[in-house]
C-alpha positions as CSV (number, residue, x, y, z in Angstrom):
1,M,-0.2,0.1,-0.1
2,M,1.5,3.5,-0.6
3,Q,3.0,5.7,1.9
4,Q,0.3,8.8,2.7
5,V,0.9,12.2,2.4
6,T,0.1,15.6,4.0
7,L,-0.8,18.3,1.6
8,V,0.0,21.8,2.8
9,L,-2.0,24.1,0.5
10,T,-1.1,28.1,0.2
11,M,-3.1,30.4,-1.7
12,H,-3.7,34.5,-2.1
13,N,-6.7,35.8,-4.1
14,Q,-6.6,32.8,-6.1
15,M,-10.2,31.3,-5.7
16,E,-11.0,30.4,-9.3
17,T,-7.6,28.1,-9.2
18,L,-8.3,27.2,-5.7
19,K,-11.1,25.3,-7.4
20,A,-9.3,23.8,-10.0
21,C,-7.1,22.5,-8.1
22,L,-9.0,20.4,-5.7
23,M,-11.3,19.2,-8.4
24,W,-7.8,17.7,-10.0
25,L,-6.3,16.8,-6.4
26,G,-9.8,14.4,-6.2
27,E,-8.1,12.1,-9.0
28,V,-4.7,11.9,-7.2
29,P,-4.0,8.8,-5.3
30,G,-2.2,9.3,-2.0
31,I,-3.5,12.2,0.1
32,H,-3.8,11.2,3.2
33,R,-5.1,14.8,4.4
34,M,-5.3,18.7,3.1
35,V,-4.9,21.5,5.0
36,F,-5.2,24.9,3.6
37,V,-3.7,28.5,4.6
38,D,-5.2,31.3,3.3
39,N,-3.0,34.4,3.1
40,G,-4.5,37.5,3.8
41,S,-6.9,37.1,0.4
42,S,-9.9,39.6,-0.4
43,D,-11.8,37.2,-2.8
44,G,-14.0,35.5,-0.5
45,T,-11.4,32.3,-0.5
46,G,-11.5,32.7,3.7
47,E,-14.5,32.4,4.1
48,L,-14.5,29.2,1.4
49,L,-12.6,27.6,3.6
50,S,-13.7,28.2,6.8
51,V,-16.6,25.3,6.2
52,G,-15.7,21.5,6.5
53,C,-12.1,21.6,6.2
54,D,-9.0,22.1,8.1
55,S,-7.6,25.8,7.2
56,I,-6.0,29.0,8.6
57,V,-7.7,31.8,7.6
58,F,-4.7,35.4,8.1
59,D,-6.4,38.4,7.8
60,E,-3.3,40.0,6.6
61,V,-0.5,38.7,3.9
62,K,2.0,36.7,6.2
63,G,5.5,35.6,5.4
64,Y,5.9,31.8,4.3
65,G,7.8,30.8,6.9
66,V,4.8,32.2,9.4
67,L,2.0,30.3,7.1
68,W,4.0,26.9,6.7
69,N,4.6,26.7,10.9
70,A,1.1,27.6,10.9
71,A,-0.3,24.1,9.1
72,V,2.6,21.8,10.8
73,G,2.1,23.4,14.7
74,N,-1.8,23.6,14.4
75,F,-2.8,20.6,12.4
76,P,-1.5,16.5,12.6
77,M,0.9,15.5,10.2
78,D,2.2,12.2,7.9
79,D,5.5,11.3,7.8
80,V,5.7,13.1,4.7
81,I,4.6,16.9,4.3
82,V,3.6,17.8,0.4
83,F,3.2,22.1,0.6
84,L,1.8,23.8,-2.8
85,D,1.0,26.9,-4.1
86,V,-2.6,25.9,-5.2
87,R,-1.3,26.8,-9.2
88,Y,0.8,23.7,-9.0
89,L,-1.4,20.4,-10.3
90,P,0.7,17.4,-9.4
91,G,0.8,14.3,-11.5
92,K,-0.8,11.0,-10.8
93,H,2.4,9.4,-9.8
94,C,3.7,12.7,-8.6
95,L,3.2,11.6,-5.1
96,G,4.4,8.6,-5.1
97,R,7.2,9.3,-6.5
98,L,8.6,12.1,-4.7
99,M,7.6,9.8,-1.3
100,H,10.4,7.0,-2.7
101,A,13.0,9.5,-3.6
102,L,12.2,10.7,0.3
103,G,12.9,7.1,1.6
104,H,16.3,7.0,0.3
105,G,20.5,8.6,0.3
106,G,19.4,10.6,3.1
107,V,17.2,12.4,1.1
108,G,14.7,15.0,3.5
109,L,13.7,17.4,0.7
110,V,12.2,16.7,-2.2
111,G,10.7,18.6,-5.6
112,P,9.6,17.9,-9.1
113,R,10.2,19.1,-12.3
114,S,7.6,21.6,-13.7
115,N,6.6,23.9,-16.7
116,G,7.2,26.6,-13.5
117,G,10.4,25.4,-12.4
118,S,13.6,26.8,-12.8
119,G,16.9,25.5,-13.1
120,N,17.2,21.5,-13.3
121,Q,13.4,21.6,-12.3
122,Q,12.4,23.5,-15.9
123,I,11.0,21.3,-17.8
124,G,8.8,22.0,-21.2
125,M,4.9,21.6,-20.9
126,G,2.3,23.1,-22.8
127,S,-0.5,21.6,-20.7
128,I,-1.8,19.2,-18.5
129,E,-2.0,16.1,-20.8
130,D,1.9,17.2,-21.6
131,M,2.9,16.3,-18.1
132,L,0.4,13.2,-18.5
133,D,2.1,11.9,-21.0
134,L,5.7,12.7,-19.9
135,E,4.5,10.3,-16.5
136,N,3.5,7.9,-18.7
137,D,6.5,7.7,-21.0
138,V,8.6,6.7,-17.7
139,P,9.8,3.0,-18.1
140,L,8.8,0.4,-15.9
141,Q,12.6,0.5,-14.1
142,E,11.9,4.1,-12.8
143,E,8.7,3.7,-12.1
144,K,9.6,4.7,-8.1
145,G,11.5,7.8,-9.2
146,A,14.6,8.8,-9.5
147,W,16.2,11.6,-8.0
148,F,19.5,13.3,-7.8
149,P,20.7,15.4,-5.7
150,V,20.8,19.2,-5.5
151,V,21.7,22.6,-3.7
152,G,18.0,23.7,-3.3
153,I,14.7,23.0,-4.4
154,D,12.1,25.5,-6.2
155,A,9.4,26.5,-3.0
156,G,6.4,26.4,-5.7
157,I,5.9,22.5,-4.6
158,F,8.0,20.2,-2.5
159,A,8.1,17.0,-0.4
160,V,9.9,17.3,3.3
161,S,10.0,14.6,5.1
162,K,8.8,14.8,9.0
163,E,12.0,13.8,10.0
164,A,14.0,16.3,8.7
165,L,11.6,19.3,9.2
166,Q,12.2,18.7,13.4
167,A,15.5,17.7,13.2
168,S,15.9,21.4,11.6
169,G,13.3,23.4,13.6
170,G,10.9,24.3,11.1
171,F,10.7,27.5,8.7
172,R,12.2,30.9,9.7
173,E,9.3,33.1,10.8
174,D,11.4,36.5,10.0
175,L,11.5,35.7,5.9
176,L,9.2,36.8,4.0
177,D,9.2,35.3,0.0
178,A,8.9,32.1,-0.5
179,E,12.1,30.8,-1.8
180,N,14.2,32.6,0.6
181,V,12.1,30.4,3.9
182,L,12.8,27.6,1.7
183,T,16.4,28.3,1.2
184,D,17.2,29.5,5.1
185,F,15.5,25.3,6.1
186,T,17.3,23.8,3.1
187,L,20.6,25.2,4.8
188,R,19.5,24.2,8.4
189,M,19.0,21.1,6.8
190,L,22.1,20.3,5.0
191,Q,23.7,20.9,8.2
192,K,21.6,18.2,10.4
193,G,22.9,15.4,7.8
194,F,19.6,15.8,5.5
195,R,20.2,16.1,1.6
196,P,17.7,18.2,-1.3
197,A,17.2,16.4,-4.6
198,V,15.3,16.6,-7.7
199,C,13.2,13.7,-8.7
200,Q,13.2,13.5,-12.4
201,N,10.4,11.7,-12.7
202,A,7.7,13.5,-10.7
203,Y,5.8,16.2,-12.8
204,A,3.6,19.4,-11.5
205,Y,1.7,21.6,-14.0
206,D,1.7,25.3,-13.1
207,L,-1.3,26.7,-13.9
208,C,0.1,30.3,-13.7
209,A,3.5,29.9,-14.7
210,G,5.3,33.3,-15.1
211,R,2.4,35.0,-13.0
212,E,3.1,35.7,-9.9
213,A,1.1,36.5,-7.3
214,A,1.7,39.9,-6.1
215,L,2.1,40.0,-2.2
216,G,4.1,43.3,-1.2
217,F,7.0,42.1,0.1
218,D,9.8,43.9,0.5
219,Y,12.4,42.2,-1.0
220,E,15.2,43.7,-0.8
221,K,14.8,43.6,2.5
222,D,14.4,40.3,2.4
223,N,17.0,39.2,0.7
224,A,19.3,41.2,3.0
225,L,17.8,39.2,6.2
226,I,19.0,36.0,5.1
227,R,22.5,37.2,3.8
228,K,23.2,38.7,7.1
229,A,21.5,35.8,8.8
230,W,24.6,33.7,6.9
231,G,27.4,35.9,6.1
232,M,27.0,34.7,2.8
233,T,26.1,37.3,-0.5
234,Y,25.6,34.9,-2.9
235,F,22.9,31.5,-2.9
236,N,23.7,30.0,-6.6
237,R,20.8,26.7,-6.1
238,I,20.8,26.8,-9.5
239,P,23.8,25.6,-11.4
240,N,25.4,26.9,-14.8
241,R,24.8,24.4,-17.1
242,N,26.3,26.4,-19.8
243,L,29.6,25.9,-18.3
244,A,29.0,21.7,-18.0
245,D,27.6,22.1,-21.9
246,M,31.6,23.1,-22.5
247,I,32.8,19.9,-21.2
248,G,33.3,17.5,-23.8
249,R,32.9,14.3,-22.5
250,E,30.9,11.1,-22.4
251,K,28.5,10.5,-19.5
252,E,31.0,7.0,-17.9
253,E,34.2,8.9,-18.7
254,E,36.7,9.1,-15.9
255,F,38.0,12.8,-14.6
256,R,38.4,15.7,-12.0
257,V,37.2,18.8,-12.3
258,L,38.3,21.7,-9.5
259,E,35.5,25.0,-9.5
260,V,37.0,28.1,-8.5
261,G,34.5,29.8,-6.5
262,C,32.1,27.8,-6.5
263,D,29.3,28.7,-3.7
264,L,27.2,26.0,-2.7
265,G,28.5,23.5,-5.4
266,A,25.6,23.6,-7.3
267,T,27.5,23.5,-10.7
268,L,29.7,20.3,-9.4
269,L,26.4,18.7,-8.5
270,E,25.5,18.7,-12.0
271,I,28.5,18.1,-13.4
272,Q,28.6,15.1,-11.5
273,R,24.6,14.4,-12.6
274,R,25.6,14.4,-16.3
275,H,29.1,12.7,-15.6
276,P,28.6,10.3,-12.4
277,N,32.1,9.0,-12.6
278,C,33.7,12.2,-12.4
279,S,35.8,13.7,-9.1
280,I,34.4,17.2,-8.3
281,H,36.4,19.2,-6.2
282,G,35.7,23.2,-5.1
283,V,37.9,26.4,-3.5
284,E,35.4,28.8,-2.3
285,L,36.5,32.5,-0.8
286,N,33.4,32.7,1.5
287,S,33.9,30.4,4.8
288,A,29.9,29.8,5.3
289,A,29.5,28.9,1.8
290,A,32.7,26.6,1.4
291,G,30.6,24.9,4.9
292,I,27.9,23.9,3.1
293,A,29.1,22.9,-0.2
294,G,31.4,21.2,1.9
295,L,29.1,19.1,3.0
296,L,28.1,18.0,-0.7
297,T,31.2,17.1,-2.1
298,D,35.4,17.7,-1.6
299,V,35.4,21.5,-1.4
300,K,38.1,23.6,0.6
301,Q,37.9,27.0,1.9
302,G,40.9,29.4,0.6
303,N,42.1,33.0,-1.7
304,I,42.9,31.2,-5.0
305,E,45.2,34.5,-5.6
306,E,46.8,33.6,-2.5
307,E,47.8,30.2,-4.1
308,C,46.2,27.6,-1.4
309,A,44.5,25.5,-3.3
310,S,45.9,21.8,-1.9
311,F,44.7,19.6,-3.4
312,Q,45.5,15.6,-3.9
313,G,46.1,15.2,-7.6
314,K,46.1,17.6,-11.0
315,F,43.0,18.4,-12.5
316,D,41.3,17.4,-16.0
317,Y,39.4,20.8,-15.8
318,I,39.0,24.0,-14.0
319,I,36.1,25.5,-13.8
320,F,36.0,30.5,-13.7
321,G,32.0,30.8,-13.6
322,D,31.8,34.4,-13.8
323,V,34.8,35.1,-11.2
324,L,38.0,36.1,-13.3
325,E,35.8,39.7,-13.4
326,H,36.6,39.6,-9.7
327,L,40.3,39.2,-9.3
328,H,43.2,41.4,-8.8
329,D,45.2,39.5,-10.9
330,P,43.5,37.3,-13.5
331,Q,46.5,36.3,-15.7
332,K,48.9,35.4,-12.8
333,T,45.6,32.9,-11.4
334,I,45.4,30.8,-15.0
335,R,49.2,30.9,-14.8
336,F,48.9,29.2,-11.7
337,C,46.9,26.6,-12.2
338,K,48.5,25.5,-15.7
339,R,51.8,25.6,-13.7
340,E,50.3,23.7,-10.1
341,L,46.6,22.2,-11.0
342,L,45.8,21.5,-14.2
343,K,47.3,18.1,-15.6
344,E,49.1,18.1,-19.0
345,G,46.5,19.3,-21.5
346,G,44.1,20.2,-18.9
347,E,41.6,22.6,-19.8
348,V,40.1,25.8,-18.2
349,I,36.6,26.6,-19.0
350,A,35.5,30.0,-17.8
351,S,32.2,32.4,-17.7
352,I,33.2,36.2,-18.4
353,P,30.9,39.0,-18.7
354,N,31.6,41.3,-22.2
355,L,32.1,44.7,-21.4
356,M,32.0,45.7,-24.8
357,H,28.3,45.0,-24.8
358,I,26.4,47.4,-26.2
359,S,24.0,48.3,-23.0
360,V,27.3,49.0,-21.7
361,M,28.7,51.5,-25.1
362,E,25.3,53.3,-24.7
363,Q,26.0,54.3,-21.0
364,L,29.6,55.3,-22.2
365,L,27.8,57.5,-25.4
366,H,25.8,59.0,-22.5
367,G,29.0,59.9,-20.2
368,R,27.7,57.4,-17.7
369,F,29.2,54.1,-16.1
370,A,26.9,52.8,-13.4
371,Y,27.8,50.7,-11.1
372,E,24.9,47.6,-9.9
373,D,24.4,45.2,-7.6
374,A,24.3,42.3,-10.5
375,G,25.2,42.3,-14.3
376,L,28.0,43.6,-16.5
377,L,29.0,46.2,-14.3
378,D,28.7,44.5,-10.9
379,R,29.9,46.8,-8.1
380,T,32.4,44.0,-7.2
381,H,34.3,43.5,-10.7
382,I,37.8,44.4,-10.6
383,H,38.8,43.4,-14.1
384,F,37.1,43.6,-17.5
385,F,37.0,42.0,-20.5
386,T,36.3,42.5,-24.3
387,Y,36.9,39.2,-26.9
388,Y,40.2,39.9,-27.8
389,E,41.3,40.6,-24.1
390,I,40.2,37.2,-23.5
391,L,41.9,35.6,-26.0
392,L,45.2,37.5,-25.4
393,M,45.3,36.2,-21.6
394,F,45.0,32.8,-22.1
395,Q,47.3,33.1,-25.1
396,R,50.1,34.6,-23.1
397,E,50.1,32.2,-20.6
398,G,50.1,29.4,-23.1
399,Y,47.2,28.0,-23.4
400,S,45.2,27.8,-26.7
401,V,41.6,28.8,-26.8
402,E,39.8,25.9,-28.5
403,N,36.2,26.7,-27.8
404,V,34.1,30.4,-27.4
405,R,30.4,30.7,-27.0
406,M,28.4,33.2,-26.6
407,T,25.3,34.5,-24.5
408,G,22.9,37.0,-25.4
409,I,20.3,39.0,-24.2
410,G,17.0,40.8,-25.9
411,L,17.8,44.4,-27.7
412,T,16.0,47.4,-27.9
413,G,15.4,48.7,-31.2
414,E,17.6,51.8,-30.2
415,Q,20.1,49.7,-29.2
416,E,20.6,47.5,-32.4
417,A,20.8,51.3,-34.3
418,L,23.3,52.2,-32.4
419,M,25.1,49.2,-32.6
420,Q,25.1,49.5,-36.5
421,R,26.3,52.8,-36.7
422,L,29.1,52.1,-33.9
423,L,30.2,48.8,-36.7
424,E,30.6,51.8,-39.4
425,I,32.9,53.3,-37.1
426,S,34.6,50.2,-35.4
427,G,37.9,49.1,-36.6
428,N,38.6,45.0,-37.1
429,V,35.2,44.5,-34.5
430,E,32.2,41.8,-35.5
431,P,28.6,42.4,-34.4
432,F,28.8,39.3,-32.0
433,M,31.4,41.7,-30.0
434,Y,28.6,44.1,-29.5
435,D,25.5,42.0,-29.1
436,T,26.9,39.3,-26.8
437,F,25.8,39.7,-23.1
438,Q,28.6,36.8,-21.5
439,Y,31.2,34.6,-23.1
440,L,32.1,30.9,-22.5
441,V,35.8,30.1,-23.0
442,R,37.3,26.7,-22.7
443,A,40.9,26.9,-23.5
444,K,44.0,24.2,-23.3
445,A,46.9,24.4,-21.3
446,E,49.8,23.6,-24.3
447,P,52.7,21.7,-23.4
448,R,55.2,23.3,-20.9
């Protein structure tokens, strides 16, 4: 008999979505009880819930830590609890597969894949029928649900074991945003010995993909609060799949990877998901992030510019994901990597922002160079690069640039016109040099 779960459903001014969700859940097996938490709705949802169901109705909007803890603290919970916004419809086999993942490998928190997901949880689905087709395409040997470890998961729908929830002390109530609340919980859960995971064969359909409920949270203040609490600037739970794409290896090959500035280790875990026999390692400047990443793989705290990365053995790949621009002397660092860390013929893979992007040129032509909290003019950037400067840096240190890829963002009509005018007066310049937002580079160390 399939284990049963408690569903905790949250909502804010989503009466019609709630009705659609309830109709759907009537066909989903494994649900023992449902608890409804209304977050200050003004559309009559509270009155609807007050009759004949386990519910909590808040008169005003609250943060998700308060919502989720209120449900857990006021009603009996099964050993598995699924928290979901009513916009999400779990597939017919979703709950069973999530529950199975929770019972293996220390997994205490697991999420499905969804059209409303991010990172490894995002999957294209245009309709509920698409979701059901995906479920039915799962091979019999994978019916129980295959999962893989991650740094964190989306807050729209997730399953947590009651054991992990209790061991981690529940959800932090002074945080507001669901993603921040779940990130904080996940980090504390990792410290207690449980792991987050994605179940790649469990699916949920987001009825409102791309349309978030307006809750009026002060997100800037909320982000500052979680940063201060953990002593970290970044909480990168989504891997850089572009970097992982640059590794040209077969799935079963054995090789060694070092990521410099690995943060919480999300990209390293993604590389190992794709190449199960590879060995992953990291070095991270921030001691708090290094401590969390070290719970997931081999990560050392340190400053690569101090040349203190002491690992046993050398590496086939060294990855710099948006790191070189933060260094005082990036050329010296890649020289050190070639001399001390890379195997003969090993490769550096890097993502590097492009200072020559048309948005920056646009600013310069108006006499501005405005630093920002993130992006091309991130205020923590120390070095800036163009296409030619990237090539020269690697060539000077004895690397051959094997592959360069470009990523971009949509340009305005004014930017397109400006780019054409600049090309007319530029020398030795190609259009991609203006519309590339970030370069992805793979450079091979030539024989010493």
